[in-house]
N, CA, C and O atoms as CSV, one atom per row, in Angstrom:
chain,resi,resn,atom,element,x,y,z
A,1,MET,N,N,0.615,-1.141,-0.170
A,1,MET,CA,C,-0.028,-0.311,0.250
A,1,MET,C,C,0.736,1.628,-0.329
A,1,MET,O,O,0.458,2.551,-1.095
A,2,ARG,N,N,2.111,1.106,1.036
A,2,ARG,CA,C,2.860,2.326,0.507
A,2,ARG,C,C,3.970,2.385,-0.676
A,2,ARG,O,O,4.810,3.262,-0.877
A,3,ALA,N,N,3.765,1.392,-1.275
A,3,ALA,CA,C,4.450,1.744,-2.339
A,3,ALA,C,C,3.155,2.357,-3.327
A,3,ALA,O,O,3.280,3.281,-4.130
A,4,LEU,N,N,2.341,1.866,-3.147
A,4,LEU,CA,C,1.031,2.942,-4.352
A,4,LEU,C,C,1.279,4.493,-4.249
A,4,LEU,O,O,1.513,5.440,-5.000
A,5,ILE,N,N,1.036,4.140,-2.427
A,5,ILE,CA,C,0.681,6.020,-2.408
A,5,ILE,C,C,1.943,6.458,-2.278
A,5,ILE,O,O,1.920,7.498,-1.621
A,6,ALA,N,N,3.514,6.027,-2.729
A,6,ALA,CA,C,4.254,6.803,-2.622
A,6,ALA,C,C,4.813,6.674,-4.689
A,6,ALA,O,O,5.598,7.540,-5.076
A,7,PHE,N,N,4.446,5.866,-5.469
A,7,PHE,CA,C,3.525,6.264,-6.191
A,7,PHE,C,C,3.070,7.476,-7.635
A,7,PHE,O,O,3.385,7.859,-8.761
A,8,VAL,N,N,2.176,7.622,-6.583
A,8,VAL,CA,C,0.702,8.407,-6.608
A,8,VAL,C,C,1.037,10.095,-6.170
A,8,VAL,O,O,0.669,11.258,-6.339
A,9,ALA,N,N,2.010,9.234,-5.498
A,9,ALA,CA,C,2.565,11.435,-4.495
A,9,ALA,C,C,3.432,11.630,-5.672
A,9,ALA,O,O,3.377,12.788,-6.088
A,10,PHE,N,N,4.450,10.616,-6.534
A,10,PHE,CA,C,5.686,11.377,-7.264
A,10,PHE,C,C,4.802,12.066,-8.505
A,10,PHE,O,O,4.884,13.226,-8.910
A,11,PHE,N,N,3.861,10.907,-9.021
A,11,PHE,CA,C,2.963,12.005,-10.321
A,11,PHE,C,C,2.536,12.553,-10.013
A,11,PHE,O,O,2.513,13.543,-10.744
A,12,MET,N,N,2.044,12.646,-9.241
A,12,MET,CA,C,1.004,14.435,-8.847
A,12,MET,C,C,1.467,15.200,-8.572
A,12,MET,O,O,0.946,16.315,-8.542
A,13,CYS,N,N,3.450,14.791,-8.030
A,13,CYS,CA,C,3.767,15.854,-7.801
A,13,CYS,C,C,5.143,16.470,-8.487
A,13,CYS,O,O,5.963,17.275,-8.047
A,14,ALA,N,N,5.043,15.645,-9.958
A,14,ALA,CA,C,5.706,15.704,-11.046
A,14,ALA,C,C,5.723,16.619,-11.792
A,14,ALA,O,O,4.591,17.044,-12.018
A,15,PRO,N,N,6.846,17.356,-12.511
A,15,PRO,CA,C,6.402,18.888,-13.174
A,15,PRO,C,C,5.348,18.001,-14.407
A,15,PRO,O,O,5.180,16.781,-14.420
A,16,PHE,N,N,4.781,18.929,-15.309
A,16,PHE,CA,C,3.979,18.481,-16.163
A,16,PHE,C,C,4.984,17.845,-16.722
A,16,PHE,O,O,6.025,17.662,-16.093
A,17,VAL,N,N,4.773,17.295,-18.343
A,17,VAL,CA,C,6.020,17.615,-19.523
A,17,VAL,C,C,4.829,16.858,-20.655
A,17,VAL,O,O,3.946,16.001,-20.696
A,18,TRP,N,N,5.591,17.943,-21.547
A,18,TRP,CA,C,4.489,18.107,-22.605
A,18,TRP,C,C,4.995,17.460,-23.874
A,18,TRP,O,O,5.687,18.334,-24.396
A,19,VAL,N,N,5.017,16.198,-24.779
A,19,VAL,CA,C,5.927,15.516,-25.562
A,19,VAL,C,C,5.177,16.162,-26.940
A,19,VAL,O,O,3.977,16.433,-26.984
A,20,GLN,N,N,6.235,16.371,-28.171
A,20,GLN,CA,C,5.526,17.020,-28.991
A,20,GLN,C,C,5.999,15.518,-30.280
A,20,GLN,O,O,7.075,14.946,-30.455
A,21,ASP,N,N,4.338,15.284,-31.090
A,21,ASP,CA,C,4.419,13.708,-31.799
A,21,ASP,C,C,5.235,14.765,-32.634
A,21,ASP,O,O,5.258,15.995,-32.673
A,22,SER,N,N,6.070,13.475,-33.460
A,22,SER,CA,C,6.981,13.958,-34.445
A,22,SER,C,C,6.091,14.901,-35.807
A,22,SER,O,O,6.844,15.520,-36.559
A,23,SER,N,N,4.554,14.997,-36.101
A,23,SER,CA,C,4.005,15.570,-37.193
A,23,SER,C,C,3.823,17.235,-36.640
A,23,SER,O,O,3.533,18.051,-37.515
A,24,PHE,N,N,3.973,17.693,-35.342
A,24,PHE,CA,C,3.506,19.022,-35.216
A,24,PHE,C,C,4.937,19.721,-35.075
A,24,PHE,O,O,5.702,19.144,-34.302
A,25,PRO,N,N,5.438,20.924,-35.728
A,25,PRO,CA,C,5.971,21.691,-36.014
A,25,PRO,C,C,6.791,22.290,-35.127
A,25,PRO,O,O,6.364,23.017,-34.230
A,26,ASP,N,N,7.833,22.069,-35.284
A,26,ASP,CA,C,9.371,22.584,-33.779
A,26,ASP,C,C,8.632,24.058,-33.148
A,26,ASP,O,O,8.028,24.849,-33.872
A,27,ILE,N,N,8.796,24.218,-31.827
A,27,ILE,CA,C,8.138,25.723,-31.607
A,27,ILE,C,C,9.220,25.884,-30.637
A,27,ILE,O,O,8.974,26.954,-30.081
A,28,SER,N,N,10.205,25.427,-30.177
A,28,SER,CA,C,11.116,26.230,-29.258
A,28,SER,C,C,11.062,27.366,-29.362
A,28,SER,O,O,10.575,28.147,-28.544
A,29,ASP,N,N,11.585,27.629,-30.443
A,29,ASP,CA,C,12.547,29.134,-30.730
A,29,ASP,C,C,10.712,30.162,-30.447
A,29,ASP,O,O,10.957,31.253,-29.932
A,30,PHE,N,N,9.848,30.045,-30.585
A,30,PHE,CA,C,8.770,30.403,-29.885
A,30,PHE,C,C,8.398,30.981,-28.715
A,30,PHE,O,O,8.965,30.596,-27.693
A,31,THR,N,N,7.355,32.037,-28.630
A,31,THR,CA,C,7.161,32.777,-27.213
A,31,THR,C,C,6.609,31.840,-26.576
A,31,THR,O,O,6.038,31.007,-27.280
A,32,LYS,N,N,6.581,31.681,-25.416
A,32,LYS,CA,C,5.543,30.655,-24.547
A,32,LYS,C,C,4.290,31.490,-23.712
A,32,LYS,O,O,4.488,32.358,-22.862
A,33,SER,N,N,3.821,31.318,-23.875
A,33,SER,CA,C,2.507,32.133,-22.935
A,33,SER,C,C,3.218,31.180,-21.562
A,33,SER,O,O,3.706,30.073,-21.790
A,34,PRO,N,N,3.197,31.784,-20.116
A,34,PRO,CA,C,3.111,31.462,-18.625
A,34,PRO,C,C,1.804,30.495,-18.598
A,34,PRO,O,O,1.872,29.614,-17.740
A,35,THR,N,N,0.658,30.509,-19.369
A,35,THR,CA,C,-0.945,29.931,-18.947
A,35,THR,C,C,-0.642,28.735,-20.139
A,35,THR,O,O,-1.218,27.651,-20.044
A,36,GLU,N,N,0.029,28.931,-20.939
A,36,GLU,CA,C,-0.131,27.499,-22.326
A,36,GLU,C,C,-0.227,26.559,-21.595
A,36,GLU,O,O,0.282,26.509,-20.475
A,37,HIS,N,N,-1.042,25.479,-22.236
A,37,HIS,CA,C,-1.474,23.990,-21.779
A,37,HIS,C,C,-1.771,23.348,-22.574
A,37,HIS,O,O,-1.823,22.130,-22.406
A,38,VAL,N,N,-2.168,24.110,-24.094
A,38,VAL,CA,C,-2.395,23.514,-25.082
A,38,VAL,C,C,-1.706,24.208,-26.190
A,38,VAL,O,O,-1.272,25.357,-26.258
A,39,ILE,N,N,-1.710,22.959,-27.288
A,39,ILE,CA,C,-1.468,24.152,-28.354
A,39,ILE,C,C,-2.251,23.277,-29.613
A,39,ILE,O,O,-2.376,22.069,-29.410
A,40,ASN,N,N,-2.704,23.752,-30.715
A,40,ASN,CA,C,-3.708,23.216,-30.945
A,40,ASN,C,C,-2.591,23.754,-32.478
A,40,ASN,O,O,-1.739,24.642,-32.472
A,41,GLN,N,N,-2.983,22.889,-33.600
A,41,GLN,CA,C,-2.116,22.573,-34.697
A,41,GLN,C,C,-2.962,22.816,-36.298
A,41,GLN,O,O,-3.208,21.845,-37.014
A,42,VAL,N,N,-3.228,23.814,-36.578
A,42,VAL,CA,C,-3.060,24.021,-37.777
A,42,VAL,C,C,-3.312,23.247,-38.854
A,42,VAL,O,O,-2.196,23.055,-39.336
A,43,ALA,N,N,-4.464,22.438,-39.820
A,43,ALA,CA,C,-3.821,21.021,-40.440
A,43,ALA,C,C,-3.090,21.608,-41.878
A,43,ALA,O,O,-2.004,21.309,-42.374
A,44,GLU,N,N,-3.850,22.301,-42.210
A,44,GLU,CA,C,-3.754,22.881,-43.356
A,44,GLU,C,C,-2.872,24.088,-43.530
A,44,GLU,O,O,-3.023,25.004,-42.722
A,45,PRO,N,N,-1.852,24.223,-44.604
A,45,PRO,CA,C,-1.082,25.611,-44.531
A,45,PRO,C,C,-1.845,26.700,-45.108
A,45,PRO,O,O,-2.419,26.414,-46.159
A,46,PHE,N,N,-1.995,27.929,-44.653
A,46,PHE,CA,C,-2.293,29.248,-45.413
A,46,PHE,C,C,-1.076,30.075,-46.437
A,46,PHE,O,O,0.062,30.531,-46.321
A,47,ARG,N,N,-2.475,29.880,-47.808
A,47,ARG,CA,C,-1.509,29.556,-48.932
A,47,ARG,C,C,-1.692,31.590,-49.004
A,47,ARG,O,O,-2.762,32.076,-48.636
A,48,VAL,N,N,-0.780,32.325,-49.397
A,48,VAL,CA,C,-1.131,34.287,-49.224
A,48,VAL,C,C,0.292,34.787,-49.572
A,48,VAL,O,O,1.463,34.425,-49.693
A,49,LYS,N,N,-0.509,35.804,-49.653
A,49,LYS,CA,C,0.705,36.810,-50.487
A,49,LYS,C,C,0.867,37.320,-49.666
A,49,LYS,O,O,1.711,36.656,-49.064
A,50,SER,N,N,0.606,38.269,-49.032
A,50,SER,CA,C,1.388,38.747,-47.476
A,50,SER,C,C,0.812,38.064,-46.331
A,50,SER,O,O,-0.115,37.271,-46.491
A,51,VAL,N,N,1.216,38.273,-45.380
A,51,VAL,CA,C,1.739,38.103,-44.667
A,51,VAL,C,C,0.236,39.384,-43.086
A,51,VAL,O,O,0.674,40.270,-42.352
A,52,THR,N,N,-1.232,38.959,-43.129
A,52,THR,CA,C,-1.712,39.722,-43.009
A,52,THR,C,C,-3.363,38.917,-42.853
A,52,THR,O,O,-3.683,38.091,-43.708
A,53,SER,N,N,-3.940,39.122,-42.158
A,53,SER,CA,C,-5.798,38.543,-41.245
A,53,SER,C,C,-6.135,38.334,-39.809
A,53,SER,O,O,-5.166,38.232,-39.056
A,54,THR,N,N,-7.217,38.258,-39.335
A,54,THR,CA,C,-7.752,38.023,-38.576
A,54,THR,C,C,-7.540,37.111,-36.891
A,54,THR,O,O,-7.357,35.894,-36.928
A,55,ILE,N,N,-7.575,37.603,-35.973
A,55,ILE,CA,C,-7.053,36.610,-34.743
A,55,ILE,C,C,-9.236,36.559,-34.182
A,55,ILE,O,O,-9.924,37.577,-34.100
A,56,THR,N,N,-9.667,35.354,-33.960
A,56,THR,CA,C,-11.503,35.680,-33.453
A,56,THR,C,C,-10.997,34.631,-32.176
A,56,THR,O,O,-9.942,34.043,-31.937
A,57,HIS,N,N,-12.145,34.712,-31.588
A,57,HIS,CA,C,-12.682,33.947,-30.549
A,57,HIS,C,C,-12.863,32.451,-31.399
A,57,HIS,O,O,-12.758,32.458,-32.626
A,58,ALA,N,N,-13.126,31.246,-30.696
A,58,ALA,CA,C,-13.197,30.476,-31.988
A,58,ALA,C,C,-14.738,30.473,-31.628
A,58,ALA,O,O,-15.471,29.927,-32.453
A,59,THR,N,N,-15.447,31.139,-30.244
A,59,THR,CA,C,-16.949,30.155,-31.147
A,59,THR,C,C,-17.723,32.068,-31.143
A,59,THR,O,O,-18.858,32.323,-30.738
A,60,SER,N,N,-16.934,32.900,-31.582
A,60,SER,CA,C,-17.894,34.638,-32.323
A,60,SER,C,C,-17.078,34.351,-33.411
A,60,SER,O,O,-16.539,33.379,-33.940
A,61,ASP,N,N,-17.201,35.764,-33.577
A,61,ASP,CA,C,-16.391,36.304,-34.895
A,61,ASP,C,C,-15.523,37.330,-34.194
A,61,ASP,O,O,-14.617,37.753,-34.912
A,62,GLU,N,N,-15.585,37.964,-32.661
A,62,GLU,CA,C,-15.274,39.003,-32.415
A,62,GLU,C,C,-13.714,38.550,-32.087
A,62,GLU,O,O,-13.527,37.463,-31.541
A,63,GLY,N,N,-12.337,39.609,-32.513
A,63,GLY,CA,C,-11.610,39.995,-32.656
A,63,GLY,C,C,-11.267,39.764,-31.387
A,63,GLY,O,O,-11.938,39.974,-30.377
A,64,ILE,N,N,-10.227,39.338,-31.481
A,64,ILE,CA,C,-8.540,39.039,-30.067
A,64,ILE,C,C,-7.699,40.448,-29.993
A,64,ILE,O,O,-7.788,40.706,-31.193
A,65,PRO,N,N,-7.213,41.157,-29.645
A,65,PRO,CA,C,-6.888,41.819,-29.770
A,65,PRO,C,C,-5.299,41.463,-28.313
A,65,PRO,O,O,-5.336,41.172,-27.117
A,66,LYS,N,N,-4.015,41.731,-29.414
A,66,LYS,CA,C,-3.555,42.051,-28.158
A,66,LYS,C,C,-2.493,40.387,-28.688
A,66,LYS,O,O,-1.478,40.339,-27.994
A,67,VAL,N,N,-2.559,39.527,-29.403
A,67,VAL,CA,C,-2.465,38.162,-29.535
A,67,VAL,C,C,-1.181,38.747,-30.167
A,67,VAL,O,O,-1.161,39.650,-31.003
A,68,LEU,N,N,-0.075,38.080,-29.631
A,68,LEU,CA,C,1.498,37.481,-30.227
A,68,LEU,C,C,1.160,36.919,-31.337
A,68,LEU,O,O,0.415,35.974,-31.078
A,69,LEU,N,N,1.435,37.089,-33.051
A,69,LEU,CA,C,2.203,36.149,-33.513
A,69,LEU,C,C,3.319,36.214,-34.088
A,69,LEU,O,O,3.967,37.204,-34.428
A,70,GLU,N,N,3.529,35.140,-34.191
A,70,GLU,CA,C,4.961,35.133,-34.603
A,70,GLU,C,C,5.375,34.606,-36.105
A,70,GLU,O,O,4.280,34.521,-36.661
A,71,ILE,N,N,6.536,34.146,-37.205
A,71,ILE,CA,C,6.106,33.788,-38.084
A,71,ILE,C,C,7.935,32.918,-38.177
A,71,ILE,O,O,8.660,33.844,-37.813
A,72,GLU,N,N,8.624,32.015,-38.394
A,72,GLU,CA,C,9.865,31.870,-38.623
A,72,GLU,C,C,10.119,31.266,-39.042
A,72,GLU,O,O,9.654,30.145,-38.835
A,73,GLY,N,N,11.362,31.556,-40.277
A,73,GLY,CA,C,11.663,31.238,-41.959
A,73,GLY,C,C,12.094,32.399,-42.620
A,73,GLY,O,O,12.622,33.437,-42.219
A,74,PRO,N,N,11.728,31.962,-43.794
A,74,PRO,CA,C,11.319,31.039,-44.255
A,74,PRO,C,C,12.491,29.670,-43.707
A,74,PRO,O,O,13.440,29.644,-42.923
A,75,GLY,N,N,11.841,28.676,-44.565
A,75,GLY,CA,C,11.870,27.540,-45.071
A,75,GLY,C,C,12.753,27.045,-43.588
A,75,GLY,O,O,12.091,26.926,-42.556
A,76,SER,N,N,14.746,26.684,-43.548
A,76,SER,CA,C,14.279,25.856,-42.079
A,76,SER,C,C,15.495,27.261,-41.523
A,76,SER,O,O,16.671,27.030,-41.243
A,77,GLN,N,N,14.941,28.469,-41.476
A,77,GLN,CA,C,15.855,29.442,-41.355
A,77,GLN,C,C,15.107,30.166,-39.578
A,77,GLN,O,O,13.994,30.351,-39.085
A,78,ARG,N,N,16.180,30.307,-39.285
A,78,ARG,CA,C,15.260,30.421,-37.452
A,78,ARG,C,C,15.292,31.821,-37.131
A,78,ARG,O,O,15.750,32.116,-36.027
A,79,THR,N,N,14.813,32.913,-38.036
A,79,THR,CA,C,14.938,34.455,-38.479
A,79,THR,C,C,13.121,34.459,-37.918
A,79,THR,O,O,12.504,33.544,-38.464
A,80,ILE,N,N,12.419,35.152,-37.146
A,80,ILE,CA,C,11.213,35.121,-36.016
A,80,ILE,C,C,11.415,36.748,-36.193
A,80,ILE,O,O,12.155,37.689,-35.904
A,81,LYS,N,N,9.585,36.188,-37.235
A,81,LYS,CA,C,9.608,38.584,-37.008
A,81,LYS,C,C,8.472,37.936,-36.778
A,81,LYS,O,O,8.018,36.876,-37.209
A,82,LYS,N,N,7.805,39.299,-35.506
A,82,LYS,CA,C,6.735,38.940,-34.375
A,82,LYS,C,C,5.327,40.570,-35.159
A,82,LYS,O,O,5.632,41.540,-35.854
A,83,GLY,N,N,4.239,40.253,-34.734
A,83,GLY,CA,C,3.464,41.765,-35.233
A,83,GLY,C,C,1.988,40.989,-33.677
A,83,GLY,O,O,1.725,39.835,-33.340
A,84,LEU,N,N,1.738,41.609,-33.458
A,84,LEU,CA,C,0.572,42.169,-32.405
A,84,LEU,C,C,-1.194,41.959,-33.407
A,84,LEU,O,O,-1.457,42.325,-34.553
A,85,SER,N,N,-2.264,41.100,-32.179
A,85,SER,CA,C,-3.465,42.249,-33.260
A,85,SER,C,C,-3.395,43.027,-32.679
A,85,SER,O,O,-2.909,43.180,-31.558
A,86,ASP,N,N,-4.083,43.943,-33.640
A,86,ASP,CA,C,-4.605,45.187,-32.977
A,86,ASP,C,C,-6.391,45.200,-32.592
A,86,ASP,O,O,-6.897,44.190,-33.080
A,87,ILE,N,N,-7.278,45.947,-31.966
A,87,ILE,CA,C,-8.225,46.054,-31.104
A,87,ILE,C,C,-9.545,44.901,-31.519
A,87,ILE,O,O,-10.465,44.450,-30.836
A,88,GLN,N,N,-9.079,44.650,-33.182
A,88,GLN,CA,C,-10.728,44.152,-33.771
A,88,GLN,C,C,-9.942,43.224,-34.482
A,88,GLN,O,O,-10.261,42.846,-35.610
A,89,GLY,N,N,-8.707,42.747,-33.760
A,89,GLY,CA,C,-7.875,41.421,-33.592
A,89,GLY,C,C,-7.132,41.057,-34.976
A,89,GLY,O,O,-6.448,40.043,-35.113
A,90,ARG,N,N,-7.404,42.226,-36.205
A,90,ARG,CA,C,-6.373,42.754,-36.971
A,90,ARG,C,C,-4.815,42.155,-36.732
A,90,ARG,O,O,-4.419,42.205,-35.567
A,91,PHE,N,N,-3.715,41.479,-37.943
A,91,PHE,CA,C,-2.492,41.566,-37.928
A,91,PHE,C,C,-1.688,41.464,-39.278
A,91,PHE,O,O,-1.963,40.903,-40.339
A,92,ARG,N,N,-0.566,42.225,-38.859
A,92,ARG,CA,C,0.111,42.721,-40.370
A,92,ARG,C,C,1.925,42.220,-39.204
A,92,ARG,O,O,2.125,42.537,-38.031
A,93,ILE,N,N,3.078,41.232,-40.338
A,93,ILE,CA,C,3.808,41.405,-40.912
A,93,ILE,C,C,3.847,42.433,-42.197
A,93,ILE,O,O,2.952,42.698,-42.999
A,94,PRO,N,N,4.814,42.781,-42.136
A,94,PRO,CA,C,5.691,43.620,-43.746
A,94,PRO,C,C,6.683,42.778,-44.338
A,94,PRO,O,O,7.453,41.853,-44.081
A,95,HIS,N,N,6.407,43.323,-44.996
A,95,HIS,CA,C,7.496,42.930,-45.723
A,95,HIS,C,C,8.362,41.091,-45.526
A,95,HIS,O,O,9.411,40.792,-44.956
A,96,VAL,N,N,7.353,40.217,-46.273
A,96,VAL,CA,C,7.713,39.126,-45.889
A,96,VAL,C,C,8.362,38.479,-47.136
A,96,VAL,O,O,7.985,38.980,-48.196
A,97,PRO,N,N,9.137,37.606,-47.220
A,97,PRO,CA,C,9.876,37.742,-48.665
A,97,PRO,C,C,8.683,36.342,-48.830
A,97,PRO,O,O,7.764,36.268,-48.014
A,98,GLN,N,N,8.805,35.430,-49.802
A,98,GLN,CA,C,8.169,34.550,-50.656
A,98,GLN,C,C,8.623,33.372,-49.604
A,98,GLN,O,O,9.833,33.209,-49.448
A,99,GLY,N,N,7.549,32.406,-48.756
A,99,GLY,CA,C,8.822,30.747,-48.796
A,99,GLY,C,C,7.588,31.009,-48.065
A,99,GLY,O,O,6.653,31.800,-48.195
A,100,THR,N,N,8.133,29.384,-46.648
A,100,THR,CA,C,7.315,28.965,-46.666
A,100,THR,C,C,7.201,28.716,-44.679
A,100,THR,O,O,7.857,27.717,-44.384
A,101,TYR,N,N,6.618,29.314,-43.548
A,101,TYR,CA,C,7.255,29.471,-42.650
A,101,TYR,C,C,6.476,28.404,-41.864
A,101,TYR,O,O,6.004,27.459,-42.495
A,102,ARG,N,N,6.268,28.502,-40.247
A,102,ARG,CA,C,5.989,27.634,-39.147
A,102,ARG,C,C,5.544,29.817,-38.669
A,102,ARG,O,O,6.139,30.894,-38.708
A,103,PHE,N,N,3.967,29.200,-38.231
A,103,PHE,CA,C,4.037,30.214,-37.499
A,103,PHE,C,C,3.206,29.995,-35.617
A,103,PHE,O,O,2.871,28.861,-35.273
A,104,LYS,N,N,3.027,31.039,-34.777
A,104,LYS,CA,C,2.059,30.207,-33.426
A,104,LYS,C,C,1.537,31.737,-33.188
A,104,LYS,O,O,1.865,32.725,-33.844
A,105,ALA,N,N,0.473,31.665,-31.874
A,105,ALA,CA,C,-0.248,32.885,-31.846
A,105,ALA,C,C,-0.319,32.065,-30.555
A,105,ALA,O,O,-0.419,30.876,-30.254
A,106,THR,N,N,-0.188,33.671,-29.705
A,106,THR,CA,C,-0.530,33.193,-28.059
A,106,THR,C,C,-0.518,34.029,-27.488
A,106,THR,O,O,0.420,34.823,-27.419
A,107,LEU,N,N,-1.582,34.095,-26.897
A,107,LEU,CA,C,-1.804,34.772,-25.403
A,107,LEU,C,C,-2.358,34.473,-24.027
A,107,LEU,O,O,-3.426,33.872,-24.145
A,108,ASN,N,N,-2.176,34.581,-23.347
A,108,ASN,CA,C,-2.595,34.548,-21.853
A,108,ASN,C,C,-3.548,34.242,-21.878
A,108,ASN,O,O,-4.208,34.926,-22.661
A,109,ALA,N,N,-4.384,33.086,-21.140
A,109,ALA,CA,C,-5.499,32.737,-21.007
A,109,ALA,C,C,-6.606,31.852,-22.449
A,109,ALA,O,O,-7.765,31.439,-22.448
A,110,TYR,N,N,-5.670,31.877,-23.358
A,110,TYR,CA,C,-5.585,31.370,-24.450
A,110,TYR,C,C,-4.883,30.464,-24.595
A,110,TYR,O,O,-4.148,30.278,-23.626
A,111,GLN,N,N,-4.679,29.271,-25.999
A,111,GLN,CA,C,-5.084,28.299,-26.219
A,111,GLN,C,C,-4.350,28.522,-27.795
A,111,GLN,O,O,-4.883,28.561,-28.904
A,112,SER,N,N,-2.828,28.656,-27.367
A,112,SER,CA,C,-1.859,28.474,-28.280
A,112,SER,C,C,-2.272,28.279,-30.132
A,112,SER,O,O,-2.786,27.192,-30.398
A,113,VAL,N,N,-2.139,28.918,-30.917
A,113,VAL,CA,C,-2.332,27.836,-32.473
A,113,VAL,C,C,-0.812,28.063,-32.982
A,113,VAL,O,O,0.025,28.908,-32.663
A,114,VAL,N,N,-0.774,26.942,-33.934
A,114,VAL,CA,C,0.279,26.477,-35.016
A,114,VAL,C,C,-0.350,26.366,-35.848
A,114,VAL,O,O,-1.578,26.321,-35.766
A,115,GLY,N,N,0.600,26.255,-37.377
A,115,GLY,CA,C,0.892,26.090,-38.129
A,115,GLY,C,C,1.923,26.591,-39.157
A,115,GLY,O,O,3.011,27.128,-38.950
A,116,THR,N,N,1.150,26.199,-40.631
A,116,THR,CA,C,2.236,26.704,-40.973
A,116,THR,C,C,1.733,28.014,-42.129
A,116,THR,O,O,0.519,28.218,-42.119
A,117,ILE,N,N,2.572,28.903,-43.110
A,117,ILE,CA,C,1.917,30.470,-43.395
A,117,ILE,C,C,2.845,30.012,-44.757
A,117,ILE,O,O,3.946,29.542,-44.468
A,118,VAL,N,N,2.429,30.125,-46.591
A,118,VAL,CA,C,3.090,29.737,-47.520
A,118,VAL,C,C,2.779,31.437,-47.967
A,118,VAL,O,O,1.686,31.977,-48.140
A,119,VAL,N,N,4.025,31.968,-48.063
A,119,VAL,CA,C,3.926,33.243,-49.388
A,119,VAL,C,C,3.948,33.465,-50.082
A,119,VAL,O,O,4.973,34.103,-50.324
A,120,SER,N,N,2.704,33.247,-51.625
A,120,SER,CA,C,4.014,33.385,-52.633
A,120,SER,C,C,3.007,33.884,-53.861
A,120,SER,O,O,1.967,33.361,-54.263
A,121,LYS,N,N,3.685,35.074,-54.306
A,121,LYS,CA,C,3.493,35.152,-55.415
A,121,LYS,C,C,1.663,35.203,-56.429
A,121,LYS,O,O,1.163,36.211,-56.929
A,122,ARG,N,N,1.372,34.501,-56.431
A,122,ARG,CA,C,0.505,33.050,-57.121
A,122,ARG,C,C,-0.803,33.565,-55.842
A,122,ARG,O,O,-1.863,34.075,-56.203
A,123,SER,N,N,-0.517,33.353,-54.615
A,123,SER,CA,C,-1.824,33.411,-54.075
A,123,SER,C,C,-2.837,35.135,-54.422
A,123,SER,O,O,-2.665,36.354,-54.438
A,124,ALA,N,N,-3.849,34.134,-54.633
A,124,ALA,CA,C,-4.545,35.172,-54.391
A,124,ALA,C,C,-4.908,36.124,-53.599
A,124,ALA,O,O,-4.815,35.766,-52.425
A,125,LYS,N,N,-5.476,37.731,-53.795
A,125,LYS,CA,C,-4.824,38.417,-53.408
A,125,LYS,C,C,-6.150,38.779,-51.817
A,125,LYS,O,O,-6.158,39.569,-50.873
A,126,SER,N,N,-7.390,37.295,-52.489
A,126,SER,CA,C,-8.506,37.638,-51.566
A,126,SER,C,C,-8.456,36.655,-50.642
A,126,SER,O,O,-9.386,36.495,-49.851
A,127,ASP,N,N,-6.834,35.511,-50.639
A,127,ASP,CA,C,-7.388,34.981,-49.421
A,127,ASP,C,C,-5.721,34.893,-48.438
A,127,ASP,O,O,-4.535,34.960,-48.761
A,128,GLY,N,N,-6.369,34.738,-47.316
A,128,GLY,CA,C,-5.957,35.273,-45.836
A,128,GLY,C,C,-5.998,34.335,-45.087
A,128,GLY,O,O,-6.327,33.180,-45.359
A,129,ILE,N,N,-5.602,34.853,-43.898
A,129,ILE,CA,C,-4.696,34.239,-42.955
A,129,ILE,C,C,-6.326,34.529,-41.390
A,129,ILE,O,O,-6.614,35.578,-40.815
A,130,MET,N,N,-6.910,33.261,-41.239
A,130,MET,CA,C,-7.485,33.339,-39.967
A,130,MET,C,C,-8.028,32.744,-39.171
A,130,MET,O,O,-9.224,32.452,-39.177
A,131,ILE,N,N,-7.407,32.534,-38.545
A,131,ILE,CA,C,-6.785,32.108,-36.644
A,131,ILE,C,C,-7.624,32.522,-35.325
A,131,ILE,O,O,-7.318,33.529,-34.685
A,132,ARG,N,N,-9.256,31.250,-34.769
A,132,ARG,CA,C,-9.826,31.125,-34.475
A,132,ARG,C,C,-8.852,30.285,-32.793
A,132,ARG,O,O,-8.097,29.326,-32.634
A,133,MET,N,N,-9.254,30.977,-32.200
A,133,MET,CA,C,-7.925,30.826,-30.866
A,133,MET,C,C,-9.635,30.673,-29.614
A,133,MET,O,O,-10.683,31.284,-29.826
A,134,ARG,N,N,-9.353,29.591,-28.279
A,134,ARG,CA,C,-9.812,29.168,-27.880
A,134,ARG,C,C,-9.377,29.475,-26.608
A,134,ARG,O,O,-8.160,29.448,-26.424
A,135,LEU,N,N,-10.533,29.930,-25.146
A,135,LEU,CA,C,-9.732,30.238,-24.275
A,135,LEU,C,C,-9.562,29.069,-23.446
A,135,LEU,O,O,-10.069,28.036,-23.882
A,136,GLY,N,N,-9.106,29.028,-22.616
A,136,GLY,CA,C,-8.768,27.930,-21.626
A,136,GLY,C,C,-7.370,27.185,-21.701
A,136,GLY,O,O,-6.428,27.473,-22.438
A,137,VAL,N,N,-7.447,26.229,-20.830
A,137,VAL,CA,C,-6.360,26.243,-20.474
A,137,VAL,C,C,-6.063,24.282,-21.031
A,137,VAL,O,O,-4.968,23.749,-20.854
């Protein structure tokens, strides 16, 4: 019985370790929110001419202000560019060259969102990045 109690006590006190699966992009260079426990991955890449769009609540179309959006790339380059969403949840990261970028959207009290952005002159001007964030841990 003591062994069982010790085993349970160990796992209750041990720090939570989150392990990425191999399909999840490397996000170690991105900013981590102090309350970040859940990270959602967007399955399909966003294909755009420029890095502009909107971040909204997952349950409504209401924009979320002050979300940190970071992109890393192009390709395997580890250069990070950042932007904050405005009061309507809109963001813009200017002068992003063509290429493939990893992104992360982060804000305290929200689940983070990660995925891929492909910047290309061939993309339609109307194509945009729409990120929907969920509350909670």
